[in-house]
N, C-alpha and C positions, 0 to 999 in steps of 0.2 A: 450385351452388344458392345463392340469396341468403338473407340472414338472415330476410327476411320469409317466405320459403317454409319455412324451418326452424322459425320461431316464428309460426304463423298467428294465435294468440290474443294480443290486445293486453293490456298490463300494466294491472291495476287496483289503485290504491293501497288499502292496508288500514288506514291511519290518516290523521288530519287533519294537513295540513301546518302546522307551527307559524307563528303570526302573526309577521310581521316588524315590528320597531319602526318607528314613524313617523319621518319625517325630522326631524333636529334642529331645523330652522327652523320646525317646526309644533308644538313642545312647549315647555313650561317658560317661563322668563323671557324667552327670546329671542322666542317667539311673542307674549307679552303686550306687550313693548316694540315689536315691529314693527307690531302691530295697533292699539295705542293711542297710541303716540308718533310713529311714523315710517311711518304708513300711506300717506301721499302727500307731495308736496313742500310744500304749505302747512302741513300739520300738522308736518312736520319743522322748518320754519322757526320756527313758533310754539314748538315744544319747545325748540329751541336758545336762542331769546330768553328763554323762561321760566327755563331753567337758568342763563343769564347773570345775569338779575335776581336769582334765588335766591342765587347765589354772591355777588353784590354785597351783598345784605342780610346774609347770614350772616357774611361776612368782616368786616363792621363791627359786627355785633351780638354774635356769640359771644365775641370777646375782651372786650368790655365786660361781658358777663354772667359769664364765667369768672373775671375779675379782681375780681368784686364783693366788697365788705367787709360783714361781718355782725355785727361785735362792737364797734363804736364807739358812742358816746353822742351824737354830733353830726356834722353835715356837715363842719365844720372838721377834725375828727379823721380822717374818711374821706379828705379831700384831703391831709392830711399823710402818711398811710400810702401813698396812691397815688403821691404825689410826682411829679405831672405825667402819670402813665400813665393810659390810658383804663380806666375801671372804674366799676361801679355801686356805689351806697351803699345796699345792702339793709339796713343797720342800722336804717333808719327803720321797716322792717317788724317787726324783732325788738323794737324799743323801743316802738312804738305799735300793735302788733297788736290789743291789747284795745280801743283806741279805734276802730280800723278795723272791728272786728266788733261791738262792743257800745255804742259811744259813749263819751263821756268822763264821763258822770254816773251811768251804771248802777253800782250797788254791786259792787265787785270780788269780794266774798265771796259774791255771789249769782249768779255766772255759770252755776252748775249749773242754774238755773231755765230760762233760755232754751234751754240745751243739752238738757235733758230734754224741753222742749216740742217741739224739733226732732225728736228721736228718736220721740216719740209721734206727731208729724205723719206721719212715714213709715209708722207702723203704721196710723194712721187712714186714710191714702190708699190703702193696699194693697187693701182690698176694693172700692174705687171704681175704681181703675186696672186691677186684674187681676181680672176677674169670674169666674175659675175658683175663687177662694177661697170658703170658706163664707160664706153671706149673714148668718150670725149675727154676724160681725165688724162689720157695719154699725152695731150697737148702740154700739160704742165710737166709731165715726165720728161718730155723733150727739152723743155726750157730749163729744167732744174739744174743740170750740170753747170750752165753758164751763170745762173743765179747763185749757186753755191760757191763757185769760184770767186765771184765778186764779194760775197759775204765773208769768206774766210781770209782771202788775200787782200781785199780792199782795193783801193785805187778808184779811178774814174769809172762810172757806170757804163760809159760808151765802149769800153774795151770788150766786155763780154757781149755787148749788143752787136758790135762789128763781127765778132767771132760767130755769133749765132746767124747773122745774115750771110756770112761766108758759107756756112754749112747748108743753109737753106737754098742758096743759089746753086751749090754743088749738087744737092739732091734734085733740083729741077733740071739741071743740065744732064745729069745721069739718066733721069727718066726719059728725057727727050732723045738723047743720042744713043742710049742703050737699046732702043727698039731696033736699030739697024745693026749695031755691033756692041758687044759687051766691053771690048777693049777701048773703043772710042768713047763710050759713056764713062768708063772708069778714069781714063786719063783726062778727058775733058772736064770732069767734075773736079779733079785735083787742080787743074789749071785755073778753073773759074774761082775756086776757093782761094787760091794764092793771090789772084788778081784783086779780089775783094779785100783780103786782109792787107795787101800792100797799099791799096788806096785808103783803107781805113787807118792804117798806120801813119800815112802822110797827113790825114785830116786830124789825127789826134797826136800832136807832137809830144815828146817826152816832157813830163812835168806839167802837162795841161790838167785842168780840173774842171769839174762841172758841179751842178747843184746837188747831184747825188754822189758826192765824193765821200769815201770812207778812208780812214787812215790806212796806209799801205802796211802790210805785215809781210816781210820776206819769208821764204820757205825755211830758212835756217832758224827762224823763231818758232816754228811749229814743233810740237812735241807731245809727250804723254800718250794717253790712250786715244786721244783725238787723232794723232798721227797714224796709229794702227788702224783705226776705223776708216780713215781717208784712203790709206793704201789698200785695205781689204776691199772696200766697196768699189774703188776705181779699177783695180786690177781684175777683180772677178767680172765686173761689167764689160771690160774690154776683152778679156780672154775667152769668154764664151763664144761670141761671134767669130773671133779669130780662130778658135779651135774648130768650129764647124767648117770654116773655109779650108783649114789644113786637112781635116778628115776627108772632105770631098776632093781636095786636090790630090790626096794620096791614092784615091780610087779612080783618078782621072785616066782616060785612055791616051792622053797626050804624054809621051815619055818625059819631056822636059819638065812640065809642071809636076808630074808624079815624083820624079827623082829629087827635085828641089824640096818638095814637102817631106819626102822620106829622109833626106839628109838632115834637114832642119830638125825634124821631130826626134830622130835618133841621137843627134848631137846634143840637143838641149836636154833630153832625158838622161843622157850619160854624164852630165856635168852637174856638180852640186850647186845649189842655189847660192850658197855663200860665195862661191867663186864668181858667179855672174854678178853678184852685188859688188865685189871688188872691181870687176871690169867696169861696171856702171860708174863707180866712184873715181876710177883712175883713167881708164882708157876710152870710155865711150865718147868723151868730149872731143877726141881726135877725129871722130867720124863726122863732125859737124864743121861748117865753115869756120875759118880762123877767128873772125871777128864776132862769132856767135857765142854768147854766154848761156849755155843750156843749164837750167836749174838742176840741182842734184835730185830734187823730188821727182822731176820729170824723167831723169835718167833711171832712177830706181823703179818708177812705174813701168817704163819700157821693158826693163829686164825681168821684173816679176811677171809682167803680162806675157812676155814671150815664154817664160819658163812654165807658167800654168797652162798656157794655150797648148803647148806640146802634150801635156798630160790629158787635157780635155779632149784633144784630137784623137788620142788613142781610145778614150772612153766612148766617144761618139762613133768611132770606127767599129768598135765592138757592137754598138747598137745597130749600125747599118748591116753588119755581117749577120746579126741575129734575125733579120727580116727574111722571110721566105722569098724565094725567087719569083713566086707568083705575084708578089706586090709590084715588082718592076715590070713584069709582063702585063699586069693589069693597067699600069700607067701607059705602056706602049699601045695597048689595045684601045685606049680612050683617045689616042691621038695627041697626047700631051708631049710637049718638048721637054728637054732636060730640066730647065729652071722650073717649069710648072709641075713636073713630076716630083721634083725634090721638095718644093714648097707645099704642095697640096697633099701628097701621099706618103712619100718616103720619110722625110725629116720629122713630121709630127709623130710617127710611130717610133722612129729611132730615138728621138729625144725622150719619149716616155720610158722606153727601156733603159735609157742612160741616166735617168734621174739619180739613182743611188750613187753611181760613180761620179757624176758631176758634183753632187753635194759633198762627197768625200774629198774631192780635190779642192772645193771651195773652203771647207773647214780647215784642211791642211794648209791652204794658202794663207788664210787669216792668221793662223798660229805662226806661220813662217815669217809674218811681217816683223816679228820680234828680232829677226836676224839683222835688221837694218842698224841695230845698235853697234854692230862691229865696224860700221863705216861712219861712226860718229854722228848718227842721227838719234836724237834723244827721244825715242818712243817710250812706252811704259817701262819696259825692262831697262832701257838705256838710262831713264831717269833714276831708277832704283840703283843700278850699278854705279852710276856716275855721281850727279850732284847730291843726292840724298845720303847715300852711304859714305860719301867722301866728306860730308860735314861732320864736325866734331860733336854736334848735338845728338846725331842719330847713328853714329858709327857703331855697328854691332847689332842693329835691328834687322833681322832677315825674315823670320817666319811671318811676321805681321805683314810686311810689304809683299812678299812673294805670294802669301795666301790671298791678299787683296787682288793681286794681278791674276791669279788663278781663278778667282771668283768672277771677275769681269769677263775673262775669256770663256769661262764655262757658260755664263748666261747667254752670250752671243752664239756660241757654237751649239748649245742645246736648243736655242730657239730655231736655228737653221735646220737642225736635225728634225725637230718636231714638225716644222713646216713641210719638209720634204716627205715625211711619212703621211701627212694629211694630203699632200698633192698626189702621192702614189695612190692612196685610197680613192681620191676624187677622180683621177684619170683611169683607174682600174689598170694599173701598170702590169699586173699579173695576167691580163687577158682572160679573166675568169668568164 
C-alpha cells in the first residue's frame, strides 16, 4: 500500500512560516548605492566622474586646510613656519575676527550689545516662524525692533520708547478711522504718528540722557557681518508687506493705483541694485528737507527694500493668479468685502503658493547686501577688501578670508532654505 493510502488526510500547518530575510542586494547601503549611483550605465559613468572630481578637489584642499596656521600675527610669519609647504594662514581669522564680525570702529567693550540683539532676534522671530507657539509672544516681536535699535545704536532709552508710542497711536487711529474710510485711516495714522514724534522730540532735547543711557554708536561705525545681518533682516521684514501691497495694487480695478504700481514694479525690476545703491548714497538725500540729515544706513534700507519689494510683488502676483476663480467667487458668495476676502481666503492661499519664490528673493537679497561695499559701507566683504587686505600684515591672504565669508553666508542661507522646506511640508503647499 502506498503512503497516500496510509495517510489519506493532507498535512495542515499549525503555525506561520517565519519570514525569510530579503536578498542582500535589496537592503541596506548596497541597495541605496545600486539605485541612486549605479542604476544604469549613464548614471554609473557620471558617478565615477564625480568621484574622480571630488578626489581631485579634496586631495589638493585637505592638505592645505590641515596644515593651516592659527597662531601667527602676519602672513610673513605664516610663510616662515610653513617653509614652502602648502598650508592656509588661518591666523588672519583669529587676529581679525572682531573686524570681520563687527567692523573696525564698533567699540570692542560693547560687543555684548549686538550679541544680545541677535539672541533677542531669535526669540522675536520664533512666534512668527513657528505658529504653534502662543500668540502672546507676538507682543515681544512688536517691541523688538525698537529694543534692537536702542541696543545697537545706543543713546537715550526714551527715543525708541517715543517711537513705539507713535506707532501704537497710529495703529489705534487707523483702526478707528479705517472703519469708515481706508484713506482717512491711513493718512490719519501718519499724522498722529508725526505729532507724537514731534512732541517726543521736544521733550527729549538733543544731548539729553536718562538712567538707561547707552553710549551712542553712529551708523558709520557699523560694519562686518553684523551690518549684513542688520540689512538683511530689516529689508526682508519691510519688503514682504510692501510687496503684498504692490501685488494687490497691480490687480486693483482703480486705474491710477494700478498704473502707479505697474510703473514702479517694472522700473525697479529693470534697474540694477548697484545703481539704486549709488542713488541712495548720492541723490536720495536731495528728496528730504534741506536741514534733515538722513543717515546712510536708512537710505540704503529704503533702496534695498524698494528693490526687493518689486520682486516679491511679482512672486505674490503669480500666487494670486494661480488661485482658481472659484475662490474669489466663494468669498463673494459669503458676503465678504474686499479686505475680508483678501485677509481670510485669498492671501493665505496665495502666500502658501508663493513661499518658494519669496524665500528665493530673501536669499538673493541677503547675499546682495554685500554690494553696499561699493558705496563705502564696510560690511563683511568691505572689511576684507578694505582695511584687512590693505594692511601690510595680511596683504595677500584671499582664500582664507573669502572662504570664511562664504561659510557664514552659506549657514544663514541654508538655514532659510531648510525652514522654507519645512514650512511647505507643514502647510501642504502642494495641495495634496
